MARMARTOR-458092 format. One record per residue (C-alpha): residue in three letters; z, y, x. Coordinates in steps of 0.001 Angstrom, whole numbers, plus 524288, in hexadecimal, padded with zeros to 5 digits. Example, Ala and Ser with C-alpha at 12.3 -4.5 7.8 and 13.67 -1.06 7.14 Angstrom:
% residues 2
ALA81E787EE6C8300C;SER81BE47FBDC83566;
This chain:
% residues 454
MET18A3F25E0254A0E;ALA17ED4256B454FFD;THR1840324C8F5594D;SER17ED12472A565F5;LEU18054238C55690E;PRO17F52232D1576AE;LEU174842291E578DD;THR178E42248C5865A;ARG1853F221B558DD1;ALA1807E2259E59B10;PRO18B69229285A4B0;GLN18DFB237575A815;ARG1861E23C5E5B39A;ALA18B5D245175BE19;SER17FE224E5D5BCE3;ALA17E3F256C45B0A7;ARG16FA5258695B32D;PRO166D6253B85A7FB;THR160A8246495AA37;ALA1524A243E45A99C;LEU1542223CE959C62;GLY15BE6248035977F;MET151142519C59B22;LEU14710249445949C;GLY14FDA248B8588C4;ARG150B72578D5885B;LEU141EC2586D5896F;ALA1404624EE757DF8;GLU14A422564C575C0;GLY143362632B578F1;LEU1363F25D795748C;ALA13C6B2581C5684A;LEU14213265C05652F;THR134BE26BAB56774;LEU12EA62624555DB4;LEU13945265B3553B7;LEU135A7273D055520;VAL1274D27067553FF;LEU12A6B2690E54778;ALA131332750C541D1;LEU1244D27BF45439D;TYR11AB6271235409F;ALA120D426B0053462;PRO11EC3276C752B90;LEU112BA27C7B531C4;ALA10B4A26FB4530AD;HIS10A582710F52185;GLY1189326CEE5204B;SER1153425FC752700;LEU1103825AFF519FD;TYR10226257C751D50;PRO0FF6A24A90523D4;SER0FB3825058530C2;SER106C0259D2531C3;LEU1104124F6652D18;PHE10BB12464153807;GLY10E4125132541D9;PHE11BA4253E053C06;ARG11F7E2457E53CE9;ALA11A4F2443054A74;LEU121CF24FFF54FA9;VAL12E4B24B265492A;ALA12CDB23DA554F68;VAL12A652430F55CE3;ALA1361B24C4F55B88;LEU13EEA241175577B;GLY13A36238B956280;LEU13C922436B56CAB;THR14A11245F5566E0;GLY14D522376156854;VAL14872237275763F;ALA1506B2430A5798B;ALA15C9023CC7573BD;ALA15A872304657BA5;LEU157DB2376958873;ARG162F62410758709;GLY16CB02371458297;ARG170B023D5357602;LEU16CF523D64567A9;VAL16F74248C555EBE;LEU173102448755120;PRO1749024CD2544B2;PRO1820624E7553DF5;PRO18623241DD5372A;TRP1853C2464E528A6;PRO1777524BC952903;ALA1734E2405C53179;ALA1792E2367852847;ALA1731A23CE951C16;LEU1659623DCB52284;GLY166AD22FAD52747;GLY169FF22B5751929;PHE15EA1233075138E;LEU154D122D8751D51;SER15A0D21FD551C04;PHE1581C21F9850D75;TYR14B08225F950EFE;ALA146EF21B70518C8;LEU14C45210D650FB8;SER1445621631504A5;ALA1381C2164D50CFC;ARG13A7220846510F4;LEU13B662043D50286;SER1301420C174FE24;PRO123FA204724F948;ASN11B5020F274FF8B;ALA11E8F20C5250DA0;PHE114F6215CC5139C;GLY117E82214550B41;ALA1269421F2050CA9;GLY1252B21E1451B1D;GLU11DBD22AD051BA5;ALA128062319951387;LEU132F122BE951B86;LEU12C932308552845;ASN12B2923E1752295;THR1397A23EAB51E94;LEU13DF82399252C1F;SER13585243B9532A9;GLN13BC924E6752A41;ALA149A32498B52CF4;ALA146BB248B753B82;GLY1479C257B753BB4;PHE1563525663539C2;LEU1585A24CE15450B;LEU14F512548254E1B;ALA1567F2618C54B6A;VAL163C925B8454D3E;ALA15FE92558855A21;LEU157E5260D155F66;VAL15BA026DCE55945;ARG1689A26FEE56075;GLY16D0327CF5565DF;THR1696A28AE356310;ARG15C9428B0656A3B;ARG1570327EC85639D;ARG15BCC2831155651;GLY154FE29029558B1;ALA148C92896355CBB;PHE148912812655063;LEU14ABB28D15547B3;ALA14033294AD54F0E;ALA1365F2897854D57;LEU139C02888053EE4;LEU137E12970D53CDF;VAL12B67297F9544E8;GLY1254F28D9D53C47;ALA12A62294C753085;LEU124B22A19D53527;ALA1174029B62536C5;MET11846295D55291A;GLY11CC62A2B7523A4;VAL112372AAD6529FE;TYR107AB2A199524B8;GLY10E0E2A19251760;ALA10DB02B058516E0;ALA0FF752B06251AFE;GLN0FCA12A638510B5;ALA102602AEBB5064A;LEU0F9742B9B350A47;GLY0EDB72B0CF508C6;TYR0EB962AD0551712;GLY0EF4629EAA51619;PHE0E6532940E51ACF;THR0EDD4287C851688;ALA0ED032810D5095D;THR0F78A283FF4FF5C;MET0FA4327F6E4F1C4;PHE0F86128CEE4EC5A;ASP0ECA3295994EC19;PRO0EE1C2A1034ED0A;VAL0FAA62A2934F4A3;PRO105AB2A5D44F3F5;PRO10D1A29CE24F206;ILE10C48299CE50075;SER10EB228D27507AF;SER10BF62910E515F2;VAL106A3284EF51CF1;TYR10D2427BF0512DD;TYR10492276ED5081E;ASN10F76278864FE4E;ARG1165D2854E4FC07;ILE122CC27E0D4F726;HIS123F22769B503DC;TYR121F22832D50B98;ALA12D1828941503E8;GLY1355927DB3507BF;PHE1326B280425162D;LEU135E228EAA513F8;ASP1432028AD550E46;LEU1476F2866851BB7;VAL140C128F7552509;THR1432429BF351D27;LEU151CC299A951D0F;ALA151762962652B78;ALA14AE92A2FB52EAB;LEU154642AA71525EC;GLY15FD02A3C852C78;LEU15B4C2A829539EB;THR159192B5A1534BB;LEU167472B64C53031;PHE16E042AEBD53ABE;GLY164F92AEFD5467C;PRO16B682B0FE553A2;SER1642B2BDC8556AE;TRP15B272C7AE550BE;TRP14F742C27855832;VAL1516F2B5F85507A;ARG155272BC1554370;LEU14A142C5955422A;PRO13ECC2BBC854418;ALA145F22B21853B97;GLY147692BCB45311B;ALA138C82BFA453180;VAL135B72B14A53007;ALA13F802AFFC524CA;LEU1390E2BB0551D62;LEU12B8D2B4F751F30;LEU130832A7C751A8C;TYR136FA2AD9850E7E;LEU12A152B43150B2E;ASN1236B2A70850CA0;LEU12D752A0695044B;GLY12B8E2AA904F9AD;LEU11D0D2A84F4FA0D;THR11E09299A14F845;TYR122B229C494EA43;SER12B5E2904C4EB40;ASP136352915D4E13F;ALA13E31287174E86D;GLY13BBF28D844F57D;TRP13FE929A794F082;ALA14C30295094EA3D;ALA1507128C5A4F5A1;THR14DD82966850049;GLY152AE2A1964F7FF;LEU15FB829ACE4F585;ALA16100296F9503C9;THR15DB42A4B150838;LEU167BF2AA834FF2F;ALA172302A11150460;LEU16EA22A3B551291;LEU16EE72B28A510C5;VAL17C2E2B176509D3;PHE181032A9315150D;TRP17BEE2B3A751E96;VAL182192BED4516FE;PHE18FAC2B88751672;ARG18F9F2B53052473;GLY18FE52C39E52757;ARG19C7E2CB59527B8;GLY1A0452D8C252316;ARG194FC2E254523E9;SER18BDA2D792528C3;ARG18D322D0A051BE3;TRP188B62DCA75142B;VAL17D592DED451D73;ARG179402D0EB51C12;GLY17A722D1BA50D41;ALA171562DDAE50D51;ALA167F52D6785162C;PHE168582CAFE50C78;MET164042D3AC5016E;GLY159B52DA12509D7;LEU153F42CCE250D82;PHE1537D2C8F04FF57;VAL14C892D5A14FAFB;ALA143252D4D25068C;GLY13FBF2C6D5503D9;VAL13D052C89F4F550;GLY135F32D56C4F7F7;GLY12D922CFC15029C;LEU129692C4824F9FF;GLY126732CD944EEEB;ALA11E252D6924F766;PHE116D12CB294FD55;LEU1137D2C5BF4EFB2;PHE110252D36E4EA97;PHE105C12D5894F51C;SER100832C7A84F443;THR0F2292C7734EF45;ASN0F18B2B8944ED44;ILE0F6A02B9874DF22;SER0F2382C4014D5ED;GLY0FA7C2CC1C4CCCB;THR106AB2D4454CD9E;PHE1127B2D03C4D58B;VAL1191D2CA3C4C9D3;GLU10CDD2C3494C56B;LYS10B242BD9E4D33A;LEU118F32B8C14D319;GLN1175A2B2FF4C561;THR10B112AC344C95C;LEU111082A5DF4D501;ARG11D552A1F54CD8A;GLY115BD29BEB4C249;VAL11A252A6194B822;THR111E42AD204AE63;PRO112DB2BBF14AC9D;GLY11A8D2B9424A030;GLY124B62B1CA4A80A;GLU121862A3DE4A413;LEU12086298BA4AD5C;THR1123A2940D4AEF7;THR10E242860E4B133;ALA10E90288CD4BFBB;GLY11C4B28DFF4BEC9;LEU120A92820A4B729;GLY119992787D4BFAF;ASN12249278324CB9C;LEU12EBF277AA4C392;TYR12A4C26D314B9F3;SER12351264F64C3E8;ARG12F61263C94CC51;LEU1381F260714C0AC;TYR12ECC255854BCEC;ILE12DF6250B64CB00;TYR13D25250914CBD9;ASP13E72249454BEF4;ALA134C923ED94C359;THR13AEF23E054D10D;LEU1487323BA34CB42;LYS142BF230454C42B;VAL13D5422B284D11A;VAL14AAE22C784D6FC;LYS151092251C4CBE3;GLU147AD21A054CD05;GLN14ACA217A14DB82;PRO1573721F464DF03;LEU15B7B217F24EB58;THR14F79217904F3D8;GLY1458221F6A4EC1F;VAL136FC21C744EB09;GLY1350021D844F9C0;PRO131AA228EA50272;GLY1242F22E444FE4D;GLY124E82268A4F1DC;PHE127DD232234E8B9;ILE119A2235154E645;TYR11747227634E125;ALA123D22264E4D90F;LEU1238C2331C4D1CE;PRO11766230BF4C910;LYS11E98226304C1E1;TRP1281B230884BCE2;ARG11EB323BD04BB5F;PRO11F452422C4ADBC;PRO112E1241CC4A598;ASN11202250C84A52B;ALA113C3252984B391;LEU105C6256E44B548;ASP106E1261EC4AB22;PHE10C3226BB74B4E5;ARG105E0273B64BF75;SER10B8A26AF14C9E7;GLY1075F25E904C30A;GLN1002625ACC4CEEA;LEU10D28258E14D59D;HIS110D824F3D4CB33;LYS1043D247ED4CC5A;ILE10602245DA4DB04;VAL113A424A684DDF6;ASN11794246534EB91;TYR125B124ADB4EC83;ALA1312524E1F4E3C3;HIS131D125CB64E6AC;ASN1406925A834E90B;ASP1459D255BD4F641;TYR150FA24E804F056;LEU149682478E4E592;GLN13EBF2449D4EF60;ILE1484923D074F816;ALA14F5B236A64EC99;SER1429B231FA4E679;GLU13CAA22CA54F31F;ALA1486F228514FB19;GLY15353226D94F0D4;VAL15F1F22E644ECBF;PRO1677522A5E4F851;ALA15D312305750189;ALA15D6923CD04F9C1;VAL16C6323D5C4FA6B;PHE16C1E23BB350947;PHE161852460450A2B;VAL16A2124FCB502E3;LEU175EC24C0B50B09;PHE16E9324E4A5177F;TRP16B2825C42513D8;LEU178E625EE550EEA;ALA17E76259F551BCA;VAL17532262D252349;LEU1792326EC351B59;GLY1875E26B3051CE4;ARG185DB26AF552BC3;ALA17D2D2771552C1B;ARG1893127FEE52C09;GLU18B5127BCB53A26;ALA17D8C2808F53E08;PRO17BBD28D845450E;ILE17B042996653C27;ALA16CD029BB85400C;CYS1696328EDB5394F;SER16EA32938752C0B;GLY161002958752783;LEU15DA628780529DB;THR1697C28363521BB;PHE1656728B9851608;GLY15709287A75181E;VAL15AC4279385170D;ALA1628527CA450ADF;ALA156C82833C504FB;LEU14E602777050778;LEU158B326E8E500C9;VAL15812277664F4E1;HIS14952278034F4F6;GLY14980269304F5EA;LEU14DB2268B44E775;VAL13FD426C3A4E380;ASP1374E2680E4EEF5;GLY1362225EEA4FA90;ASN1380326721506C8;LEU141A325D9750CCC;THR139C925175509B8;VAL12B152533D5085D;ASN1297325FE750FBB;HIS129F925AA051DC4;ALA12A7F2677452504;SER1357B26D7851CCF;ALA13D382609F51CE7;PHE13C1225EBD52B84;LEU1403926D0B52E1A;ALA14B6826BCE524B2;TYR1506925F9052B71;ALA14EDB2664E53884;ALA15689271DE5334A;ALA160DF268B952ED6;GLY161A32632A53C9E;VAL163402709C5425B;LEU16DF22739C538AE;VAL1764D267D353C19;ALA174692685254A82;ARG17DE72706B55288;ALA17A0F27C1455AD0;ALA180FD27654566A4;GLU17B3C26B4356E30;PRO1807E25E4756953;LYS18B422589C57238;LYS185A524FBD57C58;LEU18C7F2429D57C5D;SER1845923BE558691;ARG189D823C7C59454;ARG17C1A23C9F59A54;PRO1775F24A5059DB9;ASP16A0724CFB597FF;
């Protein structure tokens, strides 16, 4: 449970009316919460906060939100802290990350990478301190899904040929919404799609469940049209687990009804994606030929160079990254140093594949865990894993309506085996940390230990 520590020892007053400082503290906390909700919208919609201009805005909003949270804590006389195990693991991860940045020969690049990681992790602290109680938790989930709805609507329009932002693929689909990279968009969808499905299944009322269900269907459609194997696998497994959890929470006849609904959702999802692809005019040929083209398979069933490219490129990246880790296992090559360390271990035939450009100028490991181990050392990676395990361990205490967040975080952790959504994808990482904060914070207000009324 999140705990609240007293910051003052002021004597008890006879009047229970809030003090002026307490009222200012509440105002500061309300503004900080507003900024957190703004960040839930801004981070993904601003191209995933990956471009220099949007990244600056992301950092600035995080810094102001943290500052207001600190002011509120000082004025109100209490400081809300996360549970000890997640806090200790996160502290260990960030400490090793900072140590690696301090030892890095590339001070500026390491400082930039450290600032990005601190900004991402700030989502956890902000959510623990600010998202307490049913209304605030509902506001956070609403902001998350409103942003996801905007992304999903544009993604669907993009698939129909009405996009106006640059993508890596022409023609589309695959789609990337306002992200430049479809794979990073799929990582964002891992989290928000499961959050929407969780509200659909466990929302407090039908006026919450029905809109959440509509958003969930739109997001599943978007995920299908990203053609991300890892996104499909991670979100698919998490969806299956969440639906099984939902079915077995029912009793008697309710369980059978939920089981039938489970199968109906599955059939509707697959059928909807198939119909959408069938009527798409961006790729010529029959339905099977369209699917084979997008999956990099010839009509005869053989993998093309495009189909092999993603698989082989990642295997070569992982092999070279492991050599980087072995060279400096304790502190790594420094945050942001991966791009400079990898060429030393790049295989001679790395440029023979479709994604050879990635090997010529590869800027991240395409694996969250290897990314951290190579840049900040194995101890940092261990603490990183322990943090997320501690969060999932405490998530069972979260309200049932947050079940989708739990499974969404789990999907991101699985997806992290083949991409960098919790490290280099700032929007998805920040939202995942914020979701973790919501999961470990209790629904009830933290116990007030200060004797001063606020």
